[in-house]
Each structure stands twice: as C-alpha cells, then as structure tokens.
Backbone bond lengths (Angstrom), bond angles and torsions (degrees), N, CA, C in turn:
res aa  C-N    CA-C-N  psi(-1)  N-CA   C-N-CA  omega(-1)  CA-C   N-CA-C  phi
1 M - - - 1.415 - - 1.502 111.77 -
2 T 1.352 114.84 143.40 1.494 118.99 -176.54 1.455 107.89 -127.48
3 A 1.388 116.86 133.94 1.447 122.41 173.18 1.480 111.28 -109.40
4 V 1.285 120.41 137.38 1.469 124.41 -179.74 1.471 107.70 -138.49
5 R 1.343 118.63 126.53 1.433 121.61 176.97 1.548 110.06 -102.37
6 C 1.284 117.55 118.88 1.505 120.34 -176.36 1.537 107.99 -124.01
7 G 1.387 108.67 172.13 1.502 118.47 174.67 1.553 104.12 -138.75
8 C 1.337 116.10 142.65 1.460 120.84 172.15 1.489 109.14 -114.72
9 V 1.340 117.60 132.91 1.407 121.71 -175.78 1.573 108.56 -129.75
10 N 1.409 118.93 132.43 1.388 123.28 176.74 1.529 111.36 -63.29
11 M 1.322 118.71 134.38 1.495 120.43 -178.30 1.498 110.15 -114.17
12 T 1.411 117.72 5.28 1.462 119.02 -180.00 1.441 109.29 -159.55
13 D 1.284 117.46 158.67 1.485 122.62 179.31 1.508 110.42 -97.61
14 S 1.362 120.10 5.22 1.394 121.10 -179.73 1.461 111.49 -76.23
15 S 1.358 116.03 167.52 1.435 120.43 -176.46 1.536 111.56 -66.36
16 S 1.337 118.48 -20.96 1.489 119.29 178.52 1.539 113.50 -69.64
17 K 1.365 113.93 -24.94 1.449 117.63 176.55 1.538 111.97 52.38
18 A 1.337 115.61 61.71 1.492 118.12 175.29 1.526 111.19 -62.11
19 V 1.311 116.21 142.99 1.480 119.62 -169.96 1.552 106.47 -126.35
20 R 1.339 114.02 136.06 1.461 116.22 170.70 1.536 108.09 -108.29
21 V 1.331 114.70 135.86 1.510 120.35 -177.74 1.513 107.16 -101.23
22 G 1.290 116.46 129.23 1.501 121.69 172.93 1.583 108.68 -115.69
23 I 1.299 113.38 133.43 1.447 120.23 178.53 1.553 108.19 -100.38
24 E 1.314 117.38 117.19 1.385 121.56 178.69 1.518 116.57 -90.33
25 G 1.293 116.00 -24.59 1.419 118.94 179.83 1.510 113.31 -170.67
26 V 1.352 119.63 150.57 1.433 123.09 178.48 1.576 108.64 -133.76
27 F 1.290 114.89 157.03 1.419 122.65 173.57 1.517 108.31 -149.11
28 Y 1.355 116.04 117.82 1.381 126.04 178.85 1.538 109.51 -103.26
29 S 1.297 117.48 137.13 1.506 119.94 179.14 1.543 108.63 -142.30
30 L 1.365 114.21 142.97 1.450 120.64 173.76 1.562 107.46 -124.05
31 A 1.268 116.40 131.20 1.469 118.94 174.54 1.510 109.47 -102.16
32 H 1.367 114.40 126.20 1.461 119.31 -176.16 1.562 105.96 -104.28
33 V 1.329 112.74 105.79 1.514 118.33 -174.69 1.564 104.62 -127.11
34 P 1.272 120.91 74.29 1.476 121.49 -175.40 1.514 114.92 -61.12
35 D 1.345 118.80 -28.70 1.436 122.60 -175.14 1.516 112.36 -81.24
36 L 1.369 116.77 0.26 1.467 118.58 171.09 1.560 111.81 -102.65
37 V 1.340 115.43 0.35 1.451 117.06 178.21 1.546 111.68 -58.63
38 R 1.305 115.43 -32.47 1.499 121.84 -174.82 1.543 106.90 -63.93
39 Y 1.333 122.55 -23.57 1.476 126.63 179.93 1.493 114.22 -89.43
40 G 1.377 117.35 -4.92 1.451 119.30 176.19 1.468 110.84 -62.43
41 S 1.334 116.09 161.39 1.484 122.22 -174.83 1.545 112.67 -60.38
42 K 1.269 119.84 -49.22 1.458 123.39 179.61 1.515 111.62 -71.18
43 P 1.331 119.24 -53.06 1.490 118.53 179.22 1.475 112.59 -55.68
44 S 1.373 120.10 -47.89 1.460 124.11 -178.24 1.521 110.34 -57.03
45 R 1.308 119.17 -43.36 1.504 120.43 178.67 1.479 110.22 -64.93
46 E 1.316 118.55 -44.80 1.482 122.45 -175.38 1.562 108.30 -67.68
47 L 1.339 118.81 -38.22 1.423 120.20 -179.39 1.474 111.04 -69.86
48 R 1.289 117.79 -38.81 1.463 120.24 177.52 1.549 111.83 -60.35
49 A 1.350 116.10 -36.11 1.431 121.74 -177.41 1.515 110.43 -79.22
50 N 1.327 118.34 -29.90 1.421 123.35 -172.55 1.536 109.09 -150.69
51 T 1.307 117.46 93.56 1.478 120.89 -175.59 1.531 110.75 -70.02
52 A 1.328 116.58 -16.09 1.473 119.26 179.84 1.526 112.80 -67.65
53 L 1.393 116.18 -12.60 1.474 118.17 -177.87 1.531 112.06 -82.14
54 E 1.381 114.96 -9.20 1.482 115.13 -177.76 1.519 117.82 -59.86
55 P 1.390 119.32 -41.07 1.388 118.75 175.26 1.595 112.78 -64.63
56 Q 1.271 114.70 -34.12 1.421 119.37 178.81 1.532 112.13 -65.54
57 L 1.313 113.76 -38.29 1.440 120.10 175.81 1.496 114.67 -67.11
58 K 1.229 115.14 -41.43 1.525 122.36 179.01 1.552 108.57 -62.32
59 N 1.259 114.64 -39.36 1.508 121.24 -177.83 1.528 111.37 -65.99
60 Q 1.336 117.23 -21.26 1.490 120.25 -179.49 1.493 113.03 -95.82
61 L 1.347 118.21 -3.10 1.440 119.59 -178.61 1.573 107.53 -76.40
62 R 1.366 113.61 144.15 1.428 118.94 178.67 1.517 113.46 -106.06
63 S 1.317 112.42 149.52 1.488 118.72 178.56 1.512 112.23 -71.45
64 F 1.350 118.37 165.34 1.424 120.60 177.96 1.514 110.20 -61.87
65 S 1.283 116.91 -39.97 1.503 118.00 -177.15 1.535 108.27 -65.52
66 A 1.265 117.98 -37.00 1.525 119.36 176.37 1.507 113.77 -63.85
67 A 1.372 109.81 -43.25 1.504 115.41 179.18 1.575 110.39 -65.88
68 T 1.316 115.51 -34.98 1.480 119.59 178.42 1.519 109.97 -67.07
69 A 1.303 117.01 -39.94 1.465 122.54 -174.01 1.603 111.71 -83.03
70 Y 1.334 117.39 -3.13 1.422 118.83 176.61 1.507 111.56 -70.87
71 A 1.307 117.74 121.38 1.481 120.83 -168.85 1.545 115.07 -57.66
72 P 1.359 122.01 -39.80 1.474 116.22 175.10 1.509 115.57 -61.53
73 H 1.368 116.86 -30.83 1.473 119.55 175.76 1.535 109.50 -67.30
74 Q 1.308 118.72 -35.31 1.489 119.42 178.10 1.546 109.59 -69.45
75 V 1.266 117.94 -32.82 1.449 120.87 174.92 1.580 109.22 -62.47
76 Y 1.338 113.92 -48.81 1.444 121.44 -175.62 1.593 112.83 -57.28
77 I 1.369 114.67 -36.01 1.486 115.39 -176.79 1.543 108.46 -98.54
78 G 1.335 119.25 3.59 1.425 120.16 170.46 1.451 119.79 92.34
79 N 1.420 117.23 14.97 1.436 117.33 177.01 1.569 116.07 -88.04
80 I 1.278 115.92 -20.32 1.459 122.01 170.73 1.569 109.08 -131.68
81 T 1.298 116.03 161.03 1.470 118.13 -177.82 1.541 108.94 -97.97
82 P 1.357 118.63 161.28 1.493 119.84 175.42 1.506 113.30 -57.77
83 A 1.318 116.38 -34.82 1.442 120.49 178.83 1.535 110.89 -65.82
84 E 1.307 116.06 -38.87 1.480 118.22 179.96 1.522 108.56 -71.06
85 L 1.320 118.92 -34.78 1.440 124.45 178.37 1.556 110.88 -57.07
86 S 1.362 116.41 -43.05 1.418 120.86 -173.53 1.585 110.99 -67.68
87 N 1.329 115.79 -18.59 1.431 120.69 -176.40 1.554 110.14 -98.33
88 L 1.276 118.77 -3.69 1.469 123.62 178.59 1.516 110.63 -76.81
89 P 1.307 121.68 146.78 1.470 124.00 -179.01 1.541 107.14 -70.23
90 K 1.350 113.03 147.51 1.404 123.93 176.30 1.463 114.82 -107.26
91 P 1.363 121.92 158.18 1.476 127.34 2.09 1.492 112.08 -73.56
92 W 1.287 123.77 140.20 1.421 127.93 -173.74 1.551 108.43 -68.50
93 Y 1.302 117.03 -33.13 1.451 117.26 -179.87 1.562 113.06 -69.47
94 D 1.278 114.50 -15.14 1.488 118.81 -179.18 1.544 108.49 -105.76
95 K 1.283 119.87 -27.22 1.443 127.84 -179.54 1.483 109.85 -98.94
96 L 1.318 117.50 75.71 1.470 125.02 -174.32 1.519 109.92 -78.09
97 I 1.305 115.15 152.13 1.498 121.69 -178.63 1.474 111.42 -85.13
98 E 1.306 118.56 119.73 1.439 121.77 178.64 1.541 110.77 -67.79
99 G 1.349 117.84 140.75 1.438 121.03 175.78 1.508 114.15 74.88
100 A 1.319 118.49 10.53 1.487 122.28 -176.98 1.585 108.19 -64.41
101 T 1.319 115.24 142.54 1.430 119.83 175.95 1.494 112.42 -116.05
102 S 1.298 114.67 161.01 1.574 119.96 -175.08 1.495 112.92 -88.80
103 N 1.324 119.27 4.10 1.445 123.25 179.07 1.563 106.13 -122.71
104 G 1.331 114.10 136.06 1.466 118.36 177.04 1.543 110.10 -140.79
105 R 1.296 118.24 175.59 1.443 121.68 -176.19 1.576 112.35 -68.43
106 F 1.253 117.54 -14.24 1.486 123.57 -178.93 1.524 112.14 -102.88
107 G 1.373 115.81 -23.60 1.451 117.47 -173.27 1.492 113.04 172.71
108 D 1.399 117.12 -151.94 1.449 122.13 -179.23 1.503 110.86 -154.59
109 L 1.364 111.41 174.50 1.442 121.27 170.08 1.583 107.46 -114.08
110 V 1.323 115.78 139.04 1.484 120.15 -179.69 1.496 108.68 -109.78
111 D 1.298 117.93 132.84 1.498 119.49 -178.01 1.543 110.40 -87.04
112 Q 1.303 114.16 168.05 1.471 123.53 -172.05 1.549 111.38 -57.18
113 D 1.357 116.68 -44.99 1.469 119.13 -175.27 1.490 111.78 -65.65
114 R 1.323 117.71 -37.60 1.425 123.31 175.40 1.493 112.94 -65.56
115 F 1.370 111.82 -43.42 1.505 116.45 175.37 1.472 114.55 -58.33
116 Y 1.294 119.90 -45.16 1.407 123.84 -177.29 1.569 107.95 -62.62
117 G 1.296 118.41 -39.02 1.437 120.36 177.57 1.583 111.78 -67.99
118 Q 1.253 117.18 -38.74 1.463 120.57 176.72 1.520 107.98 -64.94
119 L 1.358 119.02 -40.71 1.488 121.91 -179.49 1.477 110.35 -61.91
120 A 1.298 119.03 -47.11 1.462 122.03 178.59 1.513 112.20 -67.15
121 G 1.334 117.45 -35.62 1.458 118.15 -177.05 1.492 112.74 -72.06
122 A 1.337 117.10 -24.80 1.484 119.50 -178.22 1.525 111.33 -94.23
123 D 1.300 120.28 -0.04 1.470 125.22 -174.57 1.523 107.26 -78.26
124 Q 1.363 116.11 117.87 1.498 123.35 -179.59 1.516 110.31 -100.65
125 F 1.321 118.36 -6.69 1.497 118.18 -172.10 1.536 110.78 -127.11
126 N 1.343 115.53 27.44 1.528 119.36 175.13 1.469 115.23 49.70
127 L 1.373 114.51 45.79 1.479 121.27 178.47 1.532 108.66 -91.31
128 V 1.347 117.52 -28.27 1.519 118.53 -173.27 1.504 107.54 -109.55
129 T 1.364 111.48 132.53 1.507 119.00 170.72 1.488 108.89 -125.26
130 L 1.352 118.19 123.13 1.455 123.25 -179.66 1.578 108.06 -97.22
131 E 1.293 114.59 147.42 1.433 118.50 176.15 1.555 109.85 -72.59
132 E 1.355 115.64 127.08 1.410 117.54 -165.18 1.484 115.81 -63.77
133 K 1.358 118.79 -34.67 1.468 122.88 -179.04 1.561 106.85 -69.06
134 W 1.292 119.38 -42.82 1.350 122.04 -177.74 1.570 111.84 -63.43
135 F 1.346 113.21 -43.66 1.468 118.45 178.34 1.453 114.34 -61.42
136 Q 1.373 116.09 -41.58 1.520 119.57 175.27 1.521 110.60 -58.71
137 E 1.276 116.18 -37.36 1.532 119.10 -175.23 1.537 108.03 -70.68
138 H 1.333 118.80 -24.82 1.458 121.65 -178.65 1.525 115.74 -118.34
139 A 1.292 113.16 19.50 1.507 118.64 -177.61 1.461 114.35 -59.81
140 A 1.348 116.17 -33.36 1.489 120.83 -179.24 1.552 111.48 -60.68
141 K 1.317 116.87 -30.19 1.472 120.24 176.78 1.456 117.20 -76.40
142 N 1.398 114.92 -10.54 1.477 118.98 -170.29 1.476 113.33 -131.01
143 P 1.329 118.37 70.47 1.445 120.37 178.73 1.477 111.96 -79.06
144 N 1.361 115.35 71.86 1.496 119.71 -176.44 1.492 115.50 -73.33
145 R 1.322 114.89 149.96 1.499 118.63 171.88 1.521 108.97 -74.25
146 K 1.353 116.99 -31.89 1.461 122.07 -179.74 1.486 108.84 -109.68
147 P 1.310 122.01 124.22 1.453 124.92 179.28 1.546 108.23 -63.78
148 P 1.372 120.05 132.19 1.463 121.13 178.97 1.489 112.96 -71.04
149 R 1.284 119.60 162.51 1.439 123.29 172.80 1.528 109.27 -82.66
150 L 1.346 113.55 123.12 1.509 120.50 -175.26 1.521 109.49 -112.98
151 G 1.347 116.16 157.47 1.419 123.33 171.50 1.525 112.32 -163.15
152 P 1.334 115.77 167.91 1.455 120.85 -178.51 1.533 107.60 -73.90
153 V 1.312 116.31 165.16 1.450 123.34 -177.02 1.518 109.10 -62.07
154 A 1.363 122.08 -30.55 1.407 124.38 -177.24 1.543 108.78 -69.05
155 E 1.332 116.10 -37.34 1.437 121.73 174.78 1.566 111.48 -62.20
156 I 1.328 110.77 -47.18 1.505 117.30 -176.89 1.586 110.49 -61.77
157 T 1.339 113.98 -41.84 1.449 119.37 177.94 1.465 111.90 -62.93
158 A 1.340 118.50 -42.43 1.478 124.24 -178.82 1.509 108.62 -64.30
159 L 1.279 118.92 -39.86 1.494 121.77 179.90 1.569 111.05 -64.04
160 C 1.309 115.13 -41.45 1.471 119.78 177.58 1.496 111.39 -66.20
161 E 1.377 118.47 -34.98 1.432 119.32 179.51 1.499 111.81 -70.62
162 K 1.398 116.95 -19.23 1.412 120.63 179.73 1.609 111.38 -94.82
163 G 1.325 114.88 2.03 1.505 116.24 173.88 1.522 112.96 124.53
164 A 1.260 120.39 -5.37 1.449 121.98 179.34 1.517 109.49 -72.49
165 L 1.350 116.24 149.80 1.462 120.82 173.22 1.506 110.17 -77.16
166 G 1.333 117.58 133.60 1.426 117.97 176.59 1.519 111.16 -79.32
167 L 1.325 118.24 140.85 1.433 123.48 172.99 1.545 106.74 -104.71
168 Y 1.306 116.04 121.57 1.465 119.64 -172.94 1.501 111.42 -115.88
169 S 1.321 114.60 155.36 1.450 124.96 171.06 1.480 103.19 -123.82
170 G 1.346 119.61 90.86 1.454 120.87 -174.44 1.544 106.67 70.73
171 E 1.323 114.21 -127.24 1.460 120.51 179.84 1.569 111.88 -87.36
172 R 1.281 118.00 -8.06 1.471 124.33 -173.62 1.544 111.47 -87.45
173 L 1.269 118.11 125.17 1.470 121.51 173.52 1.532 107.50 -80.15
174 V 1.329 112.98 119.79 1.508 115.11 -171.54 1.586 109.05 -122.16
175 G 1.277 119.05 0.33 1.448 120.40 -176.86 1.564 112.65 -174.84
176 A 1.317 114.52 169.77 1.464 119.47 175.13 1.519 107.85 -141.31
177 F 1.259 114.60 147.72 1.515 124.33 178.81 1.463 108.36 -121.80
178 E 1.318 118.71 109.39 1.468 124.47 -175.22 1.527 114.18 -85.41
179 P 1.359 118.96 151.51 1.477 119.18 171.18 1.545 111.61 -68.37
180 G 1.264 116.14 160.34 1.458 120.43 -179.27 1.578 110.84 -85.84
181 H 1.317 118.10 -30.58 1.452 121.47 178.10 1.508 110.71 -159.23
182 A 1.327 114.90 133.33 1.485 120.39 -173.26 1.462 112.61 -68.48
183 E 1.312 121.12 -18.63 1.475 122.07 -177.56 1.502 114.10 -111.23
184 D 1.335 119.77 7.15 1.460 121.22 -176.59 1.541 108.32 -116.92
185 A 1.388 116.05 113.95 1.463 121.73 -179.26 1.522 111.76 -64.86
186 S 1.357 118.79 -18.81 1.482 121.02 -178.95 1.532 109.21 -87.44
187 L 1.343 118.07 -4.59 1.497 120.09 -179.63 1.513 112.37 -123.95
188 T 1.370 114.72 29.61 1.445 116.99 175.58 1.558 109.43 -71.86
189 A 1.271 114.80 163.57 1.492 117.99 -175.70 1.516 111.13 -60.71
190 D 1.310 119.83 -40.83 1.442 120.78 -176.48 1.573 112.39 -67.73
191 V 1.365 116.07 -38.68 1.529 121.09 176.19 1.515 108.37 -64.74
192 L 1.343 117.99 -45.25 1.481 118.77 -173.78 1.557 107.80 -73.60
193 L 1.313 120.64 -33.60 1.436 122.64 174.21 1.518 109.15 -56.52
194 E 1.332 116.82 -48.93 1.499 119.37 177.65 1.492 108.78 -58.40
195 N 1.302 120.06 -48.48 1.450 122.48 -175.51 1.508 113.13 -60.47
196 L 1.415 116.07 -44.74 1.479 118.08 -178.79 1.529 109.25 -72.99
197 A 1.375 120.37 -34.97 1.413 120.57 174.05 1.533 113.85 -60.12
198 A 1.299 114.95 -38.13 1.501 118.17 176.06 1.511 110.44 -64.29
199 K 1.315 118.49 -40.28 1.448 123.15 -179.20 1.523 111.34 -63.95
200 V 1.355 116.80 -49.26 1.459 118.56 -172.15 1.569 111.91 -74.92
201 T 1.293 117.69 -32.88 1.426 119.43 176.48 1.499 111.92 -68.36
202 A 1.307 116.72 -40.80 1.473 121.95 176.38 1.516 110.53 -65.30
203 A 1.370 115.56 -42.53 1.481 119.11 -179.67 1.582 110.83 -63.69
204 H 1.316 115.67 -35.16 1.448 121.17 177.60 1.530 109.71 -64.68
205 S 1.363 118.96 -42.30 1.384 122.10 179.76 1.520 113.88 -69.21
206 L 1.378 113.96 -42.36 1.449 118.94 -179.14 1.581 110.01 -68.54
207 G 1.326 113.56 -42.12 1.545 114.30 179.30 1.574 110.46 -63.40
208 S 1.332 114.71 -40.59 1.432 117.40 -179.14 1.504 111.42 -65.78
209 L 1.318 118.09 -36.87 1.483 120.26 175.64 1.426 113.72 -65.32
210 L 1.342 118.60 -43.74 1.449 120.47 175.20 1.486 116.08 -58.67
211 N 1.333 113.20 -41.29 1.475 119.14 178.15 1.533 111.43 -63.77
212 A 1.400 116.36 -41.04 1.443 120.91 177.47 1.456 115.15 -62.36
213 L 1.364 114.26 -35.48 1.466 120.89 179.93 1.480 112.14 -90.19
214 K 1.304 117.95 1.10 1.442 123.19 179.93 1.559 110.94 55.93
215 L 1.357 114.68 42.21 1.500 120.28 -178.89 1.589 106.21 -103.61
216 N 1.354 111.83 139.63 1.437 119.87 171.40 1.534 106.77 -75.98
217 P 1.340 118.15 128.10 1.478 119.35 179.35 1.519 112.89 -54.21
218 E 1.299 116.80 -30.84 1.465 119.35 -177.66 1.555 112.19 -67.78
219 E 1.326 118.55 -14.54 1.445 122.09 178.75 1.498 111.55 -75.85
220 I 1.370 117.60 -18.35 1.465 120.17 -174.29 1.574 106.16 -80.80
221 D 1.352 114.90 133.68 1.442 115.21 179.69 1.520 114.02 -116.95
222 F 1.373 119.21 -5.68 1.478 115.36 176.79 1.587 105.23 -155.14
223 V 1.288 111.85 140.31 1.519 121.64 177.40 1.506 109.99 -130.45
224 I 1.385 116.42 131.97 1.429 122.73 177.04 1.529 108.71 -116.62
225 S 1.349 116.40 121.54 1.432 119.77 176.00 1.582 109.48 -89.63
226 C 1.306 115.00 136.96 1.475 122.26 -178.80 1.512 110.25 -121.43
227 S 1.306 120.26 19.33 1.516 119.81 -173.37 1.518 109.19 -89.72
228 E 1.322 121.14 -176.53 1.393 128.31 -164.20 1.531 115.44 -110.67
229 E 1.318 117.67 3.76 1.426 117.97 179.08 1.516 110.67 -77.99
230 A 1.359 118.08 172.65 1.440 124.64 175.70 1.484 107.17 -130.34
231 V 1.378 118.95 112.70 1.458 123.70 -177.16 1.531 107.14 -105.56
232 G 1.339 114.91 130.29 1.526 117.99 -178.97 1.464 109.66 164.59
233 D 1.370 115.07 -178.02 1.437 120.92 173.95 1.516 110.09 -123.70
234 R 1.352 116.94 -173.77 1.480 120.06 -175.12 1.505 113.38 -59.47
235 Y 1.266 119.95 -23.33 1.439 124.28 -178.78 1.503 112.68 -88.22
236 N 1.336 117.23 -15.72 1.445 121.07 -174.48 1.537 108.92 -154.22
237 R 1.310 117.95 59.64 1.497 120.32 -174.91 1.468 110.10 -66.32
238 G 1.386 112.18 128.04 1.440 118.35 178.51 1.563 115.70 76.97
239 G 1.273 115.72 5.50 1.507 120.77 -178.95 1.501 113.29 -87.39
240 G 1.337 117.80 -10.62 1.475 117.92 -175.84 1.462 112.29 -68.52
241 N 1.364 116.88 158.23 1.499 123.71 -174.01 1.474 107.04 -108.92
242 L 1.378 116.94 98.82 1.441 122.21 179.96 1.496 108.65 -71.45
243 A 1.327 119.45 -36.97 1.490 122.84 -174.04 1.517 108.91 -57.25
244 K 1.296 120.86 -48.98 1.459 126.00 178.57 1.494 112.29 -63.19
245 A 1.320 118.19 -36.14 1.476 123.95 178.61 1.517 108.30 -66.48
246 V 1.334 117.44 -43.43 1.509 120.16 177.83 1.532 110.69 -65.11
247 A 1.300 115.20 -45.45 1.476 118.62 177.80 1.505 113.90 -56.29
248 E 1.342 115.16 -40.47 1.461 119.34 -179.17 1.559 108.84 -68.81
249 E 1.302 116.39 -38.52 1.486 119.25 -178.26 1.477 112.72 -66.09
250 V 1.333 116.86 -30.97 1.488 121.97 -179.61 1.534 111.12 -85.42
251 G 1.297 120.47 -16.50 1.424 124.78 -177.63 1.489 114.11 95.48
252 C 1.285 119.13 23.85 1.484 123.42 174.54 1.531 108.74 -81.89
253 A 1.329 115.94 72.21 1.398 121.50 -169.35 1.543 113.58 -68.99
254 N 1.266 118.80 -16.74 1.466 122.39 179.18 1.519 113.24 -99.22
255 A 1.358 118.14 2.82 1.496 118.62 -169.40 1.508 110.48 -97.67
256 S 1.306 112.25 140.01 1.486 124.39 164.73 1.473 104.86 -95.80
257 G 1.364 115.18 -176.60 1.451 118.51 179.36 1.517 111.75 176.05
258 S 1.354 113.08 167.39 1.483 118.72 174.79 1.493 109.24 -150.73
259 D 1.315 117.87 173.44 1.430 126.42 -179.88 1.542 111.98 -108.76
260 V 1.352 116.97 137.72 1.446 120.58 173.39 1.572 107.50 -118.43
261 K 1.261 120.44 123.90 1.494 122.45 -176.01 1.497 110.15 -118.14
262 A 1.378 113.78 122.95 1.481 118.06 175.88 1.510 105.89 -157.77
263 F 1.306 120.35 44.24 1.454 124.84 -178.13 1.582 106.30 50.43
264 C 1.337 114.96 -138.95 1.471 120.50 -173.58 1.579 112.25 -65.04
265 A 1.337 118.19 -17.65 1.444 122.03 178.02 1.493 113.60 -85.27
266 G 1.308 118.22 -1.63 1.443 123.03 -178.83 1.495 114.76 -44.98
267 P 1.374 118.49 -51.95 1.447 119.61 -177.72 1.559 115.83 -58.09
268 L 1.368 113.17 -34.95 1.428 117.49 178.45 1.524 113.46 -62.11
269 Y 1.349 115.77 -45.85 1.418 121.19 176.47 1.547 112.39 -71.88
270 G 1.298 116.89 -34.33 1.478 117.41 171.12 1.503 116.61 -60.59
271 M 1.271 116.25 -37.86 1.479 120.23 -179.54 1.576 111.17 -69.80
272 S 1.369 115.79 -27.89 1.419 120.37 -177.91 1.492 114.18 -102.93
273 S 1.318 118.48 7.40 1.446 121.20 -171.25 1.543 111.82 -78.50
274 R 1.389 119.26 -18.20 1.440 121.33 179.10 1.500 106.54 -120.43
275 R 1.342 118.92 123.75 1.464 120.57 -175.38 1.571 109.95 -116.76
276 E 1.276 117.81 13.78 1.403 119.42 177.42 1.511 109.94 -71.84
277 P 1.354 122.17 161.24 1.403 122.74 -178.96 1.525 116.68 -75.23
278 D 1.332 116.33 -14.37 1.478 117.57 177.60 1.506 112.24 -66.85
279 P 1.384 116.06 144.21 1.505 115.04 -175.40 1.502 109.67 -67.40
280 I 1.330 114.91 146.64 1.423 123.72 170.33 1.500 109.21 -127.69
281 G 1.259 119.29 169.93 1.431 124.09 172.44 1.517 110.11 -136.22
282 C 1.329 118.99 164.57 1.371 117.89 -175.26 1.518 111.91 -145.83
283 L 1.362 110.46 153.91 1.462 120.35 170.85 1.503 105.95 -111.51
284 S 1.298 117.03 139.43 1.419 118.85 174.92 1.556 109.44 -58.48
285 I 1.284 116.58 -28.88 1.366 122.65 174.50 1.612 108.57 -103.52
286 K 1.297 111.23 -26.40 1.568 119.07 176.75 1.530 107.59 -137.35
287 L 1.298 114.45 145.05 1.466 118.20 171.79 1.502 109.62 -113.57
288 L 1.256 120.79 127.46 1.418 123.58 -177.41 1.501 112.83 -122.90
289 S 1.285 117.25 141.51 1.465 119.30 178.77 1.449 116.45 -90.04
290 S 1.305 116.40 150.18 1.436 120.27 178.35 1.548 106.09 -101.03
291 P 1.340 118.07 154.22 1.445 122.78 176.54 1.464 111.23 -62.45
292 A 1.297 119.04 153.92 1.452 122.22 -175.04 1.503 115.80 -70.99
293 D 1.336 115.39 -16.80 1.466 118.66 -179.14 1.540 113.00 -89.50
294 R 1.324 118.62 4.35 1.429 125.26 175.87 1.480 110.08 -99.55
295 S 1.258 121.43 142.11 1.473 127.26 -177.44 1.412 110.42 -101.64
296 P 1.364 120.05 107.83 1.455 121.93 -175.62 1.495 110.64 -76.97
297 S 1.355 119.23 150.98 1.401 123.01 175.73 1.521 107.94 -74.89
298 S 1.309 116.77 158.78 1.480 119.87 -178.48 1.507 112.79 -112.88
299 A 1.308 115.72 157.09 1.428 119.24 -177.90 1.557 108.34 -143.13
C-alpha cells in the first residue's frame, strides 16, 4: 500500500482551470504474509487440483528477513536508489543485502505477526478469531485500539472445520477468518479476507503518513481509494466504499471519501478526479484532502 498527500492549486482563471499537483508526503508499505499465499487465486486453484503441491509451495516461501533484504524492496522503501539497484549483482532474490532494515525514508515492511494483529483489530464484524496464547506472545506488536476476538485452539480448529480460513504461522494454526454469509458469493471468507487486508494495509500507510507529516487525522476532509479490491454484497457487488472505511480506521472523523477503480491506472484517475481549486491530497491507494487553510507544495 502507498499513501501520498497532495494538493491541487488553480493556475489560471480560464474556464479550463489548469491544475498543478503538489506532493507533500508519501508512505510506501509492504506487508509480508507468506502463510496467506495458499489463499491466492493461482495457488488455491492448483492446491485444490493437487494437494501434493503444498509441501513444494511451503518450501518456496521466504522469511521476513529475506523479504527485507531483497534489493527491490529496499528501493521501494527508500534505503537504496534505483541507480544503485541496477549496479547490484543478480539474481537479486539470491543476492540479499546484508544489514537491511524494514524501515526506510519512504516507508516500511510489515511482518506477518503484526499484520494478523492489524487484521483482527480492524474487524468490525467478528470475522477474525485469534488463538489466545499466540496473541499474548505477540501482543507487544499489536497495540490495537480495539481488542481482537480471542479463543482457544480448539475453537479455532472448529471454526476452520466449519468453513473458516485458517490463519497460520508456519505449521501453527493461530487464527480463523470466517465467511460473512453462507449464501452470498461476495461475502465468502476469501473475498472478505482480501477486503479487510486492503483496508488494514491502507490504514497503516495512511496513519504512518499522517504521523510523519505531524497531521491530526481530524484535519483530513476527503479520502479517495484507488486500489483494486471490490467491497460489497450480492445486492451491490463492488459498491462498498473502502476510502471511508480506511479514513474511519485511522481516525479521520471529519473525512468523507470515495473509490476510483481503473486497475493499475487508478491512482492517475484518482489524482485528477477533483478539479476544484481547493487543495486536495492523495494516496496512491488512497487520496486524502488537506484543509483549505494549509498551503500545499507545488510540483
């Protein structure tokens, strides 16, 4: 997820209303969640067809330290430049950077334990249950505003047997993600997991950006989501508003918002979707407006 705060300023009084966009801040974030790979579209199809592939898939998963030391990830969060990357020996996945850190001047990498905690903390519909002993072991990574729903491993196992997706940490079952409705294909556990994951990763980027800019979330008045998920139910598939959900999660109590969908080109349309002279800001995955009494930088 990427958060970018921008401002738009009118540059002419003509009817064309030319606009200059200024970027005040950015925050890039990558969530490394290897034990959810099994639920991806291609892996899940292949595993259903041939369960013998599961050990092979597990052997290909990388640790958080390996993901952190992967050179392109270090470029993404701002610890090395693209020019430096081109001079590094290849293959990059095998030539890892020694001493790499998960925090950079542009953003960070989030590990799986922290992601699970964020997922449970943002769950408003009791979809996520975490194993209580596991959560206590990792509570320091998850200072949630909302306490997650916890249960013993027997309860987690029973939920998975009834159709919930298992949340694993290696071989250990540490949680369950339940479907929203047994008869709604838009509210299956895998779809809702994607939706909630999009929300929490975007909220992490937005919250981190606001902290970096020393902005009060309540100063933000508009958020635009440019991501590629579809939130909704069988009566309104894809009609849900992720932007407002992310704003709420971060504490932008005065913000409205909307979603712009155009696959990978979404951020481009999001940045140009408002042409009024009042300043706005944007996230590559979310666009957020700045209050009118702040003066945006220009670019």
